[in-house]
C-alpha positions, 0 to 999 in steps of 0.5 A: 826364642832368645837373643842368642838364637837370633845372633846365631841365625845372623851368623849363619845366614846373610838373609834378613831376620824378622821378628813378630811379637818380640818382647823388647823395644821394637827395631825398625825393619826387624820387628813387626806387630803381625805375621802378615806384616813381616811376611809382606816385608820379607824377601825370599830366603828371609827368616821370621822368628815368632814369639808367644802371644801372637795370634795363630798364623794364617798365611799363603806362601809364595816365596821361600821363607824360614818360620821358627817358633819356640817349640812345645810342651815346655811347661813341666807343671802342665798336665800331662807334663812338658819338659823342664829346662829346654827353653826359658820361655814356655809359651807357644805359637799356633798355626791357623792354616799355612798354604805353600804354593808355587814360589815357596819352594825350600820353605821351612816351618819349625817349632809351632803348634796346631793348625793345618798345612797345605802343600801345593805344587812345590818342592823341598818343603820342610815341616819339622818339630811341630805339634798337633798338625794336619798336613795335606800333601795336596793343595785344596781342590787342585791337582798337585805335583810336589816333590821332596816334602819332609815331614820330620820330628813332629808330635801328633801329626796327621798326614792326609790329602784332599780329593784332588785326583791325579796329583803326584807327591814323590820323594816324601819323607815322613820320619821320626814323628809321633803320628795320629793318622796317615791316610793318603787315598788312591787315585793319586801317585805317592812315593817316599819313605815312612820310617822311625815313626810311632803310632800308639793307641790306648783304648782305655784312655783314662784322663789320668794316663795323659789323655788323648793329647798324648796318644794316636787319635785316628787309626788310619794307615792308608797308604793309597797304593803309594810306593813307600819304604815303610820301615823301623816303625812301631805300632802299638794298640792296647785295650786288654792285657789278654792277647785274644782280647786285645783289639787291633785298632790299626788297619793297613790299606793300599800297601801293595806297592809298599815294602815293609821292613823291620817294623814292630807291632804289639800283638793283637787278637787278630788283624792286619797289623800282624799281616805285614806286606812284602818285606823282611825283619818285621816283628810282633811282640807279645801283649805281655810286653805292652808296658815294656816297649816305651818308658810311659805306655800304656801308663804314662807315669811320671814321664812328659807327654812326648818322653813317654815314647822313649824306648824302655831299657830292655825294650823289644824295639831296641833290636828290631832294626837292621843289624839289631839296631833300635827303631822308633821316633827316638832312633835313626839318623835324625831322632825326635827332640823333646818339646820339638825345640828348633834347631838353633841355640836357645837360652834354657835358664836365666837367673840373678844371684842378686835377686829381683831388686838389687841396689845400684844401677846394674844387675848380674844375670847368669845365662845357660845355653845349649845347641839343639841340632 
């Protein structure tokens, strides 16, 4: 996070901005050494900016807060690669566990990495642009009634629930994510939208191909009897270039109340991914197109961990959507953003033409900024 980003947030909000782990001299009432202290001090509607180097955040939320981290996959020298020139500070901030209980309605979590999020009896929670999350759409061992849960633009997110039979999650929007598993089980009530997501599993999984950290991990697509609109999604399972031998890792369950429109699956020898439920415009693309759907799948090549899932020129997914429009995580009204950069301005480059040790008492600094909406 940057000073410019902080100023931008001040301009957009009358609530207080609080910082955890800021690298400059602390300011009383603004800077805190731990997230717990910032949370205790915060009033409903405040924003907490978190900076690399702090411990993973574990917190039970009972008031509405906006929590913003720096994003992920920011180191272009990592293996697999991150994305260069998106954020001047390449560190990340992790999640241990976050629980959103009554009173936290309207909270936002953005730009963080790892961990577990539990959704209690709340409305209007936004989980956006995070990496390596497991989101439980019911609370721990409690019947939950939740509405308007937004899980959008995340990278490797697993969506599931605990065994709290009788819970209800309505108007859930799961869009523009790279999903590692989706498993909402029966005996609860679900409804909402599952759109413009990507599931991609490479059964060969060589470490040189990006490894499991850039692939879908668990092939569960269990809709639990939910009344979803499942549309504009891409499901790619690759184990063999021969159609009859390409094993289908993905299986649908509990989709009888779901409408399937304009989805694309990679051809497999047999299996449920070729047997869409009720709906129109769904397509199967030949196994010969396995390397033609995305820029970097099955082979990641020179692409970054998340840029590998941009649609390739000529991709069959470019015309599957209604009106022959693109589908997948980089398509639609709110496309996935590389490195999950938060939706605030950021400084992505700092330089000094005077070098590191100029003479005198001043130094010229060049700053490059961008918006990230």
